[in-house]
C-alpha positions in Angstrom: -18.7 -21.2 48.7 -22.3 -21.7 49.8 -22.9 -24.2 47.0 -19.8 -26.3 47.8 -21.5 -28.8 50.1 -24.1 -29.6 47.5 -21.4 -30.2 44.9 -19.3 -32.5 47.2 -21.0 -35.8 46.4 -20.9 -35.1 42.7 -17.2 -34.0 42.8 -16.3 -37.1 44.9 -18.0 -39.4 42.4 -16.2 -37.6 39.6 -12.9 -37.7 41.5 -13.2 -41.5 42.1 -14.0 -42.0 38.4 -11.1 -39.8 37.4 -8.7 -41.8 39.6 -9.8 -45.0 38.1 -9.6 -43.7 34.6 -6.3 -41.9 35.0 -3.5 -42.7 32.7 -1.0 -42.4 35.6 0.9 -39.7 37.4 4.3 -38.8 38.7 4.4 -39.0 42.5 7.0 -37.6 44.8 6.6 -38.1 48.6 6.8 -35.1 50.8 5.4 -33.3 53.8 3.6 -30.8 51.5 2.4 -31.9 48.1 2.3 -29.7 45.0 0.1 -30.5 42.1 1.2 -30.2 38.5 -0.6 -30.2 35.2 1.4 -30.7 32.0 0.4 -31.5 28.4 2.6 -34.6 28.2 0.5 -35.9 25.3 -1.4 -34.2 22.5 -5.1 -34.3 22.1 -6.3 -37.7 21.0 -8.3 -38.4 17.9 -11.1 -40.8 17.0 -12.5 -41.0 20.5 -9.1 -41.4 22.3 -8.3 -39.1 25.1 -4.6 -38.8 24.5 -2.5 -38.7 21.4 1.1 -38.3 20.5 3.8 -37.5 23.1 4.9 -33.9 23.4 8.6 -34.0 24.0 9.1 -30.3 24.6 5.9 -28.8 25.8 5.1 -31.8 27.9 8.3 -33.6 29.1 10.6 -30.6 29.3 8.2 -28.7 31.4 7.4 -31.7 33.7 11.1 -32.3 34.2 11.5 -28.6 34.9 9.2 -29.0 37.9 11.0 -32.0 39.1 14.3 -30.2 38.7 12.9 -27.2 40.7 11.6 -29.5 43.5 15.0 -31.1 43.7 16.6 -27.7 44.1 14.2 -26.5 46.7 14.5 -29.7 48.7 18.3 -29.5 48.5 18.3 -25.9 49.8 18.9 -25.9 53.6 17.8 -22.3 53.8 14.5 -22.8 52.1 11.7 -24.6 54.1 14.1 -26.3 56.5 12.9 -29.6 57.7 10.1 -29.6 55.2 10.2 -31.7 52.0 8.0 -30.8 49.0 6.3 -33.7 47.3 4.4 -33.6 44.0 1.5 -35.2 42.1 2.1 -34.5 38.4 -0.7 -35.3 35.9 -1.0 -35.3 32.1 -3.8 -33.1 30.7 -3.5 -34.6 27.2 -4.1 -31.0 25.9 -7.8 -31.3 26.5 -9.7 -29.3 29.1 -12.4 -31.9 29.9 -9.7 -34.6 30.4 -7.6 -32.2 32.5 -10.6 -31.5 34.7 -11.0 -35.2 35.4 -7.4 -35.5 36.3 -7.4 -32.4 38.5 -10.2 -33.8 40.6 -7.7 -36.0 42.2 -6.2 -32.9 43.8 -9.3 -32.3 45.8 -10.0 -35.8 46.9 -8.4 -35.3 50.3 -10.3 -32.1 50.8 -13.6 -33.7 49.8 -13.0 -36.5 52.3 -11.9 -34.0 54.9 -15.0 -31.9 54.5 -17.2 -35.0 54.7 -15.5 -36.0 57.9 -16.3 -39.7 58.0 -16.4 -42.5 55.5 -19.9 -43.2 56.8 -21.0 -40.3 54.7 -20.3 -42.3 51.6 -22.9 -45.0 51.3 -22.8 -47.8 48.8 -25.9 -49.5 47.4 -27.0 -52.6 49.3 -25.2 -51.6 52.4 -21.9 -52.7 51.0 -19.0 -51.0 53.0 -17.0 -48.6 50.9 -13.6 -49.7 49.5 -10.8 -48.7 51.8 -7.8 -47.1 50.0 -4.8 -45.3 51.0 -5.6 -41.7 51.8 -4.8 -39.3 48.9 -2.2 -36.6 49.2 -3.4 -33.2 50.3 -2.3 -30.8 47.6 -1.6 -27.3 48.9 -1.1 -25.6 45.5 -1.1 -26.5 41.8 1.4 -25.6 39.2 -0.3 -25.3 35.8 -1.9 -25.7 33.5 -0.4 -24.9 30.1 -3.4 -24.1 27.9 -5.7 -21.2 29.0 -8.8 -23.3 28.4 -7.5 -26.0 30.7 -6.5 -23.4 33.4 -9.9 -21.8 33.3 -11.6 -25.2 33.6 -9.4 -26.3 36.5 -9.5 -22.9 38.2 -13.2 -23.1 38.6 -12.8 -26.2 40.7 -9.7 -25.3 42.6 -11.2 -22.0 43.8 -14.1 -24.0 45.4 -11.5 -25.7 47.7 -9.3 -22.6 48.1 -6.3 -24.2 46.4 -3.9 -21.6 44.9 -3.0 -22.1 41.3 0.0 -20.7 39.5 0.2 -21.1 35.7 3.4 -21.1 33.8 1.9 -20.7 30.3 -1.8 -19.6 30.4 -2.0 -16.1 28.9 -5.7 -15.6 28.2 -6.7 -12.1 29.4 -9.9 -13.6 30.8 -7.8 -15.1 33.6 -6.9 -11.6 34.9 -10.4 -11.2 36.3 -9.8 -11.5 40.0 -13.5 -11.7 40.8 -13.8 -15.0 38.9 -10.3 -16.4 39.2 -9.3 -15.2 42.6 -7.1 -18.2 43.4 -5.3 -18.1 40.0 -1.9 -16.5 39.4 0.5 -16.8 36.6 4.2 -16.1 35.9 3.7 -15.1 32.2 2.2 -11.9 30.8 -1.3 -12.0 29.4 -2.1 -12.2 25.8 -2.8 -8.5 25.6 0.9 -7.9 25.9 1.9 -10.3 23.2 -1.0 -9.0 21.1 0.5 -5.6 21.4 3.9 -7.0 20.5 2.4 -8.6 17.4 0.7 -5.3 16.4 4.1 -3.6 16.7 5.8 -6.3 14.6 3.2 -6.1 11.9 3.6 -2.3 11.8 7.4 -2.5 11.9 7.3 -4.8 8.8 5.0 -2.4 7.0 2.1 -4.7 6.8 -1.5 -3.4 7.0 -3.6 -6.4 5.8 -3.4 -9.6 7.8 -5.5 -12.6 8.7 -5.9 -14.2 12.1 -6.0 -17.9 12.9 -7.1 -19.1 16.3 -7.7 -22.5 17.9 -11.1 -22.7 19.4 -11.0 -22.0 23.1 -10.1 -19.2 25.5 -6.4 -18.9 24.5 -6.8 -18.6 20.8 -10.1 -16.6 20.7 -9.1 -14.2 23.4 -5.6 -13.7 21.9 -7.1 -12.9 18.5 -9.7 -10.6 20.1 -6.9 -8.7 21.9 -4.9 -8.4 18.6 -8.0 -7.2 16.7 -8.9 -4.6 19.4 -5.3 -3.3 19.8 -4.8 -3.1 16.0 -8.1 -1.2 15.7 -7.1 1.3 18.4 -3.6 1.7 16.9 -5.0 2.1 13.4 -3.2 1.2 10.1 -3.9 -2.6 10.3 -6.9 -4.3 8.9 -8.1 -7.9 9.4 -8.8 -9.7 6.1 -10.2 -12.8 7.7 -10.6 -14.2 11.2 -10.6 -18.0 11.1 -11.3 -20.4 14.0 -9.9 -23.9 14.1 -12.5 -26.2 15.7 -11.7 -27.9 18.9 -12.2 -31.3 17.2 -11.3 -30.7 13.6 -12.8 -33.0 11.0 -10.7 -34.6 8.2 -9.8 -32.0 5.6 -10.6 -29.1 8.0 -7.1 -27.6 7.7 -7.2 -27.8 3.9 -10.4 -25.7 4.1 -8.6 -23.2 6.4 -5.8 -22.7 3.8 -8.4 -22.3 1.0 -10.2 -19.6 3.1 -6.9 -17.8 3.7 -6.3 -17.8 -0.1 -9.5 -16.0 -0.6 -7.6 -12.9 0.3 -4.2 -13.7 -1.2 -2.8 -10.2 -0.5 -3.1 -10.9 3.2 0.0 -13.0 3.4 0.7 -12.2 7.1 -1.1 -14.7 9.3 -1.4 -13.9 13.0 -1.8 -17.3 14.7 -2.9 -18.0 18.2 -3.1 -21.8 18.2 -1.8 -24.8 20.0 1.2 -26.5 18.6 -0.8 -29.4 17.2 -3.0 -27.0 15.2 0.1 -25.0 14.1 1.7 -28.1 12.7 -1.4 -29.3 10.8 -1.8 -25.8 9.3 1.8 -25.9 8.1 1.2 -29.4 6.6 -1.9 -28.1 4.8 0.0 -25.2 3.4 2.7 -27.5 2.0 0.0 -29.8 0.5 -1.5 -26.8 -1.2 1.9 -26.0 -2.7 1.9 -22.6 -0.9 5.3 -22.9 0.7 6.7 -19.4 1.1 3.4 -17.7 0.5 2.3 -17.2 4.1 4.2 -15.1 6.6 3.6 -16.4 10.0 3.5 -14.4 13.2 3.0 -16.9 16.0 2.1 -16.5 19.7 4.0 -18.0 22.6 2.3 -21.3 22.0 4.7 -21.6 19.0 7.5 -19.7 20.6 10.9 -21.5 20.2 9.4 -25.0 20.0 10.8 -27.5 17.5 7.9 -29.8 17.4 5.5 -27.6 15.4 8.0 -27.1 12.6 9.8 -30.5 12.6 10.3 -31.6 9.0 8.2 -28.5 8.0 11.0 -26.0 8.2 10.6 -24.9 4.6 7.0 -23.9 5.2 7.9 -22.0 8.4 10.9 -20.1 7.1 10.5 -16.4 8.0 8.1 -17.1 10.9 8.3 -14.6 13.7 7.2 -16.0 17.0 6.6 -14.5 20.4 8.1 -15.5 23.7 8.0 -13.7 27.1 11.3 -12.3 28.2 13.1 -15.3 29.7 16.4 -16.7 30.6 17.9 -20.0 29.7 18.5 -22.1 32.8 21.9 -23.6 32.4 21.4 -25.8 35.5 18.3 -27.4 33.8 20.3 -28.1 30.6 22.9 -29.9 32.6 20.2 -31.8 34.5 18.1 -32.8 31.5 21.0 -33.8 29.2 22.2 -36.2 31.9 18.8 -37.9 32.3 18.7 -41.6 31.3 16.6 -44.6 31.8 18.6 -45.6 34.8 18.5 -42.3 36.8 15.0 -41.1 35.9 12.7 -43.9 36.8 10.4 -41.4 38.7 9.1 -40.0 35.4 6.7 -42.7 34.1 6.6 -41.1 30.7 10.4 -40.9 30.3 10.7 -44.3 28.6 8.1 -43.1 26.0 10.1 -39.9 25.6 13.3 -42.0 25.1 11.8 -44.0 22.3 10.4 -40.9 20.6 13.6 -38.8 21.1 16.0 -41.4 19.8 13.6 -43.2 17.3 14.2 -46.5 18.9 12.3 -49.2 20.7 12.5 -50.5 24.2 11.9 -54.2 24.5 12.2 -54.5 28.3 8.6 -53.5 28.6 7.6 -56.8 27.2 6.8 -55.6 23.7 8.4 -57.1 20.6 10.7 -54.9 18.6 10.0 -55.2 14.9 12.7 -55.2 12.3 12.0 -51.6 11.1 12.9 -50.0 14.4 16.3 -50.3 16.0 16.6 -51.4 19.6 17.4 -48.8 22.2 20.9 -49.4 23.7 20.2 -47.7 27.0 18.1 -50.5 28.6 21.1 -52.6 29.9 24.6 -51.9 31.0 27.3 -54.6 31.6 29.4 -54.2 34.8 32.7 -53.8 32.9 31.3 -50.8 31.2 30.7 -49.2 34.6 34.2 -50.0 35.7 35.7 -48.4 32.5 33.5 -45.4 32.9 34.7 -45.0 36.6 38.3 -45.2 35.5 37.8 -42.5 32.9 35.9 -40.3 35.3 38.6 -40.6 38.0 41.4 -40.0 35.5 39.7 -36.8 34.4 38.4 -35.3 37.7 40.3 -37.3 40.3 37.2 -38.0 42.3 34.5 -40.6 42.4 31.8 -40.2 44.8 28.5 -41.9 45.5 26.6 -38.9 44.1 28.6 -38.7 40.9 26.8 -41.2 38.8 23.3 -40.3 40.1 24.0 -36.8 38.9 23.6 -38.1 35.5 26.8 -39.6 34.0 25.3 -41.7 31.2 26.9 -45.0 30.9 28.8 -46.0 27.9 26.7 -47.7 25.3 23.5 -45.8 25.8 22.0 -42.9 23.9 22.6 -39.4 25.3 20.4 -36.4 25.1 22.0 -33.6 23.2 24.6 -35.8 21.7 22.6 -38.4 19.8 19.5 -36.2 19.5 18.9 -32.5 19.1 18.1 -30.6 22.2 17.0 -27.0 22.9 15.5 -25.8 26.2 11.8 -25.3 25.8 10.7 -21.7 26.2 8.5 -22.1 29.3 11.0 -24.0 31.4 12.0 -20.9 33.4 8.4 -20.1 34.1 7.7 -23.6 35.5 10.7 -23.1 37.8 9.5 -19.6 38.7 6.1 -21.0 39.7 7.6 -23.8 41.9 9.9 -21.3 43.6 7.1 -18.8 44.1 5.1 -21.4 46.0 8.2 -22.6 47.9 9.0 -19.0 49.0 5.4 -18.4 50.0 5.4 -21.6 52.0 8.7 -20.6 53.6 7.3 -17.2 54.6 4.1 -18.8 55.9 6.2 -21.4 57.9 8.3 -18.6 59.5 5.2 -16.7 60.5 3.1 -19.7 61.7 5.9 -22.0 63.0 8.6 -19.7 64.4 11.7 -21.6 65.5 10.1 -24.9 64.5 11.8 -27.3 62.2 9.4 -29.2 60.0 5.7 -28.6 59.9 3.9 -27.4 63.0 0.2 -28.0 63.8 -0.6 -24.5 62.4 0.3 -25.7 58.9 -1.4 -29.1 59.2 -3.5 -28.8 57.1 -2.2 -25.8 55.2 -4.9 -23.1 54.7 -5.2 -22.2 51.0 -6.5 -18.7 51.6 -3.6 -17.9 53.9 -1.1 -19.4 51.5 -2.6 -17.2 48.7 -1.9 -14.1 50.7 1.7 -15.2 51.1 1.9 -16.0 47.3 0.7 -12.5 46.4 3.3 -11.0 48.7 6.2 -13.2 47.6 9.5 -11.6 46.6 12.6 -13.5 45.9 15.8 -13.5 43.8 16.4 -16.4 41.4 19.8 -17.4 40.3 18.8 -16.8 36.7 17.3 -13.4 37.4 19.5 -11.1 39.6 16.7 -8.6 40.3 13.8 -9.4 42.6 10.7 -11.0 41.3 7.4 -10.2 42.8 3.6 -10.8 42.5 0.8 -8.3 42.9 0.6 -4.5 43.1 2.2 -2.1 43.5 5.0 -3.1 41.1 7.3 -0.1 41.0 9.7 -1.8 38.6 6.9 -2.2 36.0 5.9 1.4 35.7 6.0 3.0 32.3 8.7 5.7 31.9 7.2 9.1 32.9 3.9 7.5 33.9 2.4 6.6 37.3 0.1 4.0 35.8 1.0 0.4 36.7 1.2 -1.8 33.6 1.7 -5.1 35.2 -1.0 -7.7 35.5 -2.1 -7.9 39.2 -1.7 -11.6 39.2 1.3 -11.9 36.9 4.9 -12.4 37.9 6.4 -10.1 35.4 10.2 -10.2 34.7 10.5 -6.9 33.0 10.4 -3.2 33.7 7.7 -2.0 31.4 5.1 -2.9 28.9 7.3 -2.0 26.0 10.0 -4.4 27.4 7.7 -7.4 27.9 8.9 -8.7 24.6 12.2 -8.1 22.9 11.8 -5.3 20.4 11.9 -6.1 16.7 15.2 -4.6 15.6 17.3 -4.9 12.4 14.3 -5.8 10.2 16.7 -6.1 7.3 18.5 -9.0 9.1 15.4 -11.2 9.0 15.5 -14.2 6.7 12.6 -14.9 4.5 11.6 -17.7 2.2 13.8 -17.8 -0.9 16.6 -15.9 0.8 14.8 -12.6 0.1 16.3 -9.7 1.9 13.5 -7.3 1.4 10.5 -7.6 3.7 7.6 -9.4 1.8 4.4 -7.4 1.5 1.2 -8.2 3.2 -1.0 -5.3 2.1 -4.5 -5.2 0.7 -3.4 -2.5 -1.8 0.1 -1.5 -2.8 1.1 2.1 -2.1 0.0 4.4 -4.8 2.7 5.9 -6.9 3.5 9.6 -7.3 0.6 11.4 -8.9 -2.0 8.8 -7.8 -4.6 9.2 -5.2 -6.2 6.6 -3.0 -9.8 5.8 -3.7 -10.8 4.0 -0.5 -12.9 0.8 -0.6 -16.0 1.3 1.5 -15.8 -0.4 4.8 -12.1 -1.5 4.5 -9.8 1.3 5.5 -6.7 -0.6 4.4 -7.9 -1.3 0.9 -8.0 1.3 -1.9 -7.8 1.7 -5.6 -5.1 3.9 -7.0 -6.6 6.5 -9.3 -4.2 8.5 -11.4 -4.3 12.3 -11.3 -4.6 12.5 -15.0 -4.9 15.4 -17.4 -4.1 18.7 -15.7 -4.7 17.5 -12.2 -2.0 17.1 -9.6 -1.8 15.2 -6.3 -2.6 17.5 -3.3 -2.4 14.7 -0.8 -2.8 10.9 -0.8 -6.6 11.2 -1.2 -7.1 14.3 -3.3 -6.4 15.5 -6.9 -6.9 19.1 -8.0 -6.6 20.9 -11.3 -3.6 23.1 -11.8 -4.3 26.8 -12.3 -4.9 27.9 -15.9 -1.4 29.3 -16.4 0.3 26.1 -15.1 0.5 22.5 -16.0 1.3 19.4 -13.8 4.8 18.1 -13.3 5.7 14.9 -15.1 4.7 12.8 -12.1 1.7 14.9 -11.3 2.8 15.8 -7.8 2.7 19.5 -8.3 2.3 22.3 -10.9 4.8 24.2 -13.0 4.5 27.2 -15.3 3.3 26.4 -18.8 5.9 27.4 -21.4 5.0 30.4 -23.6 5.5 30.2 -27.4 4.9 32.5 -30.3 5.6 32.5 -34.1 9.2 33.5 -34.2 11.3 34.7 -37.1 13.3 31.5 -37.1 10.2 29.2 -37.0 9.8 26.8 -40.1 6.2 28.0 -40.2 7.3 31.6 -40.8 9.7 30.8 -43.6 7.1 30.4 -46.5 5.1 33.5 -45.7 8.2 35.6 -45.2 9.6 34.3 -48.5 6.4 35.1 -50.4 6.2 38.5 -48.8 9.8 39.4 -49.7 9.4 38.3 -53.3 6.0 40.1 -53.5 7.4 43.3 -52.1 10.3 43.1 -54.6 8.0 42.5 -57.5 5.6 45.2 -56.4 8.5 47.7 -56.1 9.7 46.7 -59.5 6.3 47.3 -61.1 5.9 50.7 -59.3 9.3 51.8 -60.4 8.7 50.7 -64.0 5.3 52.5 -64.1 6.8 55.6 -62.6 9.6 55.6 -65.1 7.3 55.1 -68.0 4.5 57.1 -66.5 3.4 58.8 -69.8 3.7 55.8 -72.1 0.4 54.5 -73.6 0.3 51.2 -71.6 0.7 53.0 -68.3 -1.8 55.7 -69.3 -4.3 53.1 -70.5 -4.1 51.2 -67.2 -5.4 54.1 -65.3 -2.4 55.5 -63.6 -4.1 56.9 -60.5 -6.0 53.7 -59.6 -3.0 51.6 -60.5 -0.8 53.3 -58.0 -3.5 53.0 -55.4 -3.9 49.3 -56.2 -0.2 48.7 -56.1 0.0 50.5 -52.7 -2.7 48.1 -51.4 -0.7 45.1 -52.8 2.4 46.4 -51.1 0.5 46.7 -47.7 -0.8 43.1 -48.1 2.7 41.8 -48.5 3.9 44.0 -45.6 1.3 42.6 -43.1 3.2 39.3 -43.1 6.0 40.9 -41.1 3.5 42.3 -38.6 2.0 38.9 -38.1 5.4 37.3 -37.4 6.6 40.1 -35.1 6.4 39.6 -31.3 3.0 40.8 -30.1 2.9 44.0 -28.2 0.6 47.0 -27.9 2.1 48.8 -30.9 2.4 45.7 -33.0 -1.2 44.7 -32.2 -2.5 48.1 -33.0 -0.7 48.1 -36.4 -2.0 44.6 -37.1 -5.6 45.8 -36.6 -5.1 48.8 -38.9 -3.1 47.3 -41.7 -4.6 43.7 -41.8 -7.7 44.9 -43.6 -6.3 48.2 -45.0 -4.2 46.7 -47.8 -7.0 44.3 -49.0 -9.7 47.0 -48.7 -7.6 49.5 -50.6 -6.8 46.9 -53.4 -10.4 45.7 -53.7 -11.8 49.2 -53.5 -9.6 50.2 -56.5 -10.5 47.1 -58.4 -14.2 47.5 -57.7 -14.0 51.2 -58.8 -12.2 50.2 -62.0 -14.6 47.3 -62.7 -17.6 49.4 -62.0 -16.3 52.2 -64.3 -15.8 49.8 -67.2 -19.2 48.2 -66.6 -21.0 51.6 -66.5 -19.2 52.9 -69.5 -20.2 50.1 -71.8 -23.7 49.8 -70.3 -24.3 53.6 -70.8 -22.9 53.3 -74.4 -25.6 50.8 -75.3 -28.3 53.4 -74.4 -26.7 56.8 -75.2 -23.6 58.5 -76.4 -23.5 60.5 -73.2 -20.8 59.2 -70.9 -21.8 58.1 -67.4 -21.0 60.3 -64.4 -18.1 59.9 -62.0 -15.7 58.2 -64.4 -12.9 60.9 -64.2 -9.7 60.0 -62.4 -10.5 62.3 -59.6 -13.9 60.8 -59.2 -12.4 57.3 -59.2 -9.9 58.2 -56.5 -12.7 59.8 -54.4 -14.8 56.6 -54.7 -11.8 54.4 -53.9 -10.8 56.3 -50.8 -14.4 56.6 -49.7 -14.8 52.8 -49.8 -11.5 52.4 -48.0 -12.4 54.9 -45.3 -15.1 52.6 -44.1 -12.4 50.1 -43.1 -10.3 52.8 -41.5 -13.1 54.3 -39.5 -14.2 50.8 -38.3 -10.7 50.0 -37.2 -10.2 53.3 -35.4 -13.5 52.8 -33.5 -12.3 49.3 -32.5 -9.0 50.7 -31.3 -10.8 53.3 -29.2 -13.4 50.9 -27.8 -10.9 48.1 -27.0 -7.2 49.3 -26.8 -5.0 46.6 -28.2 -2.6 44.6 -26.0 -0.9 41.2 -26.1 -2.2 38.3 -24.1 -1.0 34.8 -23.3 -3.6 32.3 -24.3 -3.2 29.1 -22.3 -6.3 27.4 -23.7 -5.3 27.5 -27.3 -2.7 24.8 -26.9 -4.1 23.1 -23.9 -3.6 19.7 -25.4 -4.7 16.3 -23.9 -1.1 15.6 -23.0 0.0 18.3 -20.5 3.6 17.9 -21.7 2.6 19.3 -25.0 0.7 22.2 -23.5 1.9 25.7 -24.3 0.8 29.2 -23.7 0.5 31.3 -26.8 1.7 34.9 -26.8 -0.6 36.7 -29.2 -2.6 39.9 -29.8 -6.1 40.1 -28.2 -7.8 39.2 -31.5 -10.1 36.2 -31.6 -10.6 34.2 -34.7 -13.9 35.9 -35.3 -12.5 39.4 -34.8 -9.8 38.6 -37.3 -12.3 37.5 -39.9 -14.4 40.5 -39.1 -11.4 42.7 -39.7 -11.1 41.1 -43.2 -14.9 40.9 -43.7 -15.3 44.2 -45.3 -12.5 43.4 -47.7 -14.2 40.1 -48.6 -17.4 42.0 -49.2 -15.6 44.3 -51.6 -14.0 41.3 -53.3 -17.3 39.6 -53.8 -18.9 42.8 -55.2 -15.9 43.3 -57.5 -16.3 39.7 -58.7 -20.0 40.4 -59.5 -19.1 43.4 -61.6 -16.3 41.4 -63.3 -18.9 38.8 -64.3 -21.2 41.6 -65.6 -18.4 43.2 -67.5 -17.3 40.0 -69.2 -19.3 41.0 -72.3 -17.3 44.1 -73.2 -15.7 44.2 -76.7 -12.8 41.9 -77.1 -10.6 44.7 -78.2 -11.0 46.2 -74.7 -8.8 43.8 -72.8 -8.8 45.4 -69.3 -12.0 43.7 -68.0 -10.8 40.1 -68.6 -7.6 40.2 -66.4 -9.7 41.8 -63.7 -12.2 39.0 -64.0 -9.6 36.3 -63.9 -8.0 38.0 -60.9 -11.3 38.0 -58.9 -12.1 34.4 -59.8 -8.8 33.2 -58.6 -8.9 35.4 -55.5 -12.3 33.9 -54.6 -10.9 30.4 -55.0 -8.0 31.3 -52.7 -10.2 32.7 -50.0 -12.7 29.8 -50.3 -9.8 27.5 -49.6 -8.6 29.7 -46.7 -11.8 29.6 -44.7 -12.0 25.8 -44.0 -8.2 25.6 -43.4 -8.3 28.5 -40.9 -11.3 27.3 -38.9 -10.6 23.6 -39.4 -7.4 23.9 -37.4 -8.9 25.8 -34.5 -8.5 22.8 -32.2 -5.0 21.9 -33.4 -2.0 22.1 -31.1 -0.3 24.0 -33.9 -3.1 26.4 -34.3 -1.0 29.6 -33.9 1.4 28.4 -36.5 -1.1 27.0 -39.0 -3.6 29.8 -38.9 -1.0 32.6 -39.1 0.8 30.8 -42.0 -2.5 30.2 -43.8 -3.6 33.8 -43.4 -0.4 35.4 -44.5 0.0 33.0 -47.4 -3.6 33.5 -48.5 -3.1 37.3 -48.4 0.2 37.0 -50.3 -1.3 34.8 -52.9 -4.3 37.1 -53.5 -1.9 40.0 -53.8 0.3 38.0 -56.2 -2.7 37.1 -58.3 -3.6 40.7 -58.7 -0.1 41.7 -59.4 0.5 38.9 -61.8 -2.7 39.2 -63.7 -2.9 43.0 -64.0 0.6 44.4 -64.0 3.3 41.8 -64.7 2.2 41.5 -68.4 2.3 45.2 -68.8 5.6 45.5 -67.1 7.0 42.8 -69.3 5.8 44.6 -72.5 7.2 47.9 -71.2 10.6 46.4 -70.3 11.1 43.8 -73.0 8.9 44.9 -75.9 9.0 48.7 -75.9 8.0 48.7 -79.6 4.5 47.7 -78.5 4.2 50.5 -76.1 3.2 53.1 -78.8 0.0 54.9 -79.8 -2.2 52.9 -82.2 -3.9 54.3 -85.3 -7.4 55.6 -85.1 -10.1 53.1 -85.3 -12.6 53.3 -88.1 -15.8 55.3 -87.7 -17.9 52.2 -87.9 -16.0 50.6 -85.1 -15.8 53.6 -82.9 -19.3 54.7 -83.4 -20.6 51.9 -81.2 -18.4 52.9 -78.4 -19.1 55.9 -76.2 -16.3 58.4 -76.3 -14.3 58.6 -73.1 -14.4 61.9 -71.3 -11.8 64.5 -72.1 -8.4 63.9 -70.6 -9.1 60.1 -70.0 -7.0 57.5 -71.8 -8.5 54.3 -72.9 -7.0 50.9 -73.5 -5.6 50.6 -77.0 -7.3 47.9 -79.0 -5.4 44.8 -79.3 -3.7 44.2 -82.6 -4.4 41.2 -84.5 
């Protein structure tokens, strides 16, 4: 306060300028005067201080203070002998203008501090203008906007004038070191910011934008919301937009365009004054975005009608915040009975009447145009009053001098609530609370300073602001609308959180609830909320939609509420919302990739379509081979059988039989015994067959080559020698297989990689023997070597005499067999990556083996069997060849039969 004397001349000059420029005030005479600051008008545009009338936020609240003063002054128990007066001013929703108006509250104090008018000197020695002394304001009710309260509080504290706000909620005002004379009867924005965060989370939103009017109220409210949402987690701010204090034309259209830069953030947290709220809604409608935005408004929106009047379609679904309050029935009765006749003390009531009933009063001297109807409440003939009195007496039986002044509207005039919509403004109760808090504080102060004294005593003339502040902080009273006691300051035992000793009330806030969680009515029955388009489901306001089953969140850097959904594709499954992992090798993911399941195991079964052709060929081959063997054995000593080389023929037919039999082993269910048998017999039949053919082809070739040089037969062409050679060649295969069985015992395995297809649904584990493709070919490699060698000798033996017809069938057999195996190799290895590999390769292998066996059987033995069975006359010994013919052929060894020459 040391700097106050230096500021007094400046404040006095400003106060005088403010009084001169004031747009008027409501004055009530009284022993003690209370100041009041109300936003009766909106902020003006184009250089004007004041704009449009605020019916609810301005007139309702101002009338609430008048109503409260009437109640206090009519209460004989409260301040007996002391009448409270008032000086009510219009702030025009502008902090600078409100400061000018509020300076009138300190005029009396400034003059009192200066002591004499002589202290005020005018230029040229002109004496100062003498005016009626201003009222001494002992306390101020107001203001509404936090920015206005902050501006006014800085002045009032200089003159120790207590101030109680009914609507300022900025957390900044809770700083008792800066605003020590400021109190309020509403919770700070930190509480409604917490409530907004709870609402956003209850609705399942995690991505919202904030919109604030420039100033302490909007900016601090949004700051509190952002801080609380950050601490709570799960809510991200898409954009934080500030509406300028003096918006330029088109400013609100730019605001809507900026909000649409993040269209997924449909939830809009709005801390703005009602004028800005209305213009934002208008801009949203102009942009054809009705129903897109989901508004969550602060208490400045609350339950007011004015922000959404004629904009209801844009505001459908809006959730607004109001402190816990009660509707004052007495005020409703009071206000609905106000008329132009009984409410002349309110200088703005005539303007309210015109605005409320959309009519024009002509008694003010203005001319009513044809487009606006004339208000009917500006005159009342005497007969109307008599008729009304008769009706009143007939209904109630009484007519007293106080009846009509209590507000019976006269017939013929408009009536609030009947001819116009009416709903009590949300802060009415708090205005009344503020008045009663000051009244009870003054009452306690009067009892302490003026005991037994009716009216004011010298101790309260003038009233000391600091002393009054102490009584305000200690006030405790019961209101008719709140049965439990209301109190200021700490401790506040009623406001403790359950199970906690921490006090959650604001030290300078008259809270009406028992705990932080009860400051605002909890959001219950979310499903009962009504949204735009009559939708029953809560609209979404999320940066990213929740990922579906089997999808992980890939977070966007720096924005914890935004992510991209990445599918856990292939053989991966979702471990948690952020991680995908591959299933173990023996498992595959579920259909929705949320877990793993065993991979089905398959094998080539007897009933498989892939097994039918090989089995059919094998059965037919075995039957044909058995027929040939039986025929040969029955006609063992006939010329054809003897000429075919009986010993090698039986060995060859045994090999052919084993080739056909291997098909059944390849189809059988893999096991240790089956796998061992497969290894042994897979190459045994072919090696035995090709060993016999190689031995026979080599014998023929050596006989005719030796005959060209000498009549001496070549060695090792006897049947015994031929068998020894054949079994020696075959033993190589047997020894190799036995060594393999000893080194790596056979067993069955389940191969999960063989049919690990791109689509996990098609993946199968294959039950098979532990034989790779290369080991399988290696098992047949020796037989293929014998086949190639035999083919070479068949080519060399192609020049034997035409009458010796054994070489040519062998040659054709080997040529055809080579073609079969040349076709087998690309088919076998070309299907290595196929999902049907187990079926194709097994079928290809068994069919190729059966075909090669069938070629040998068909080329070498079927014709002979046909002759033996159907043309026995040809199965006889031929006559001796001529000497000339036989002299060129080496004689076969003793005991060996030769092929009879073909007859021509």
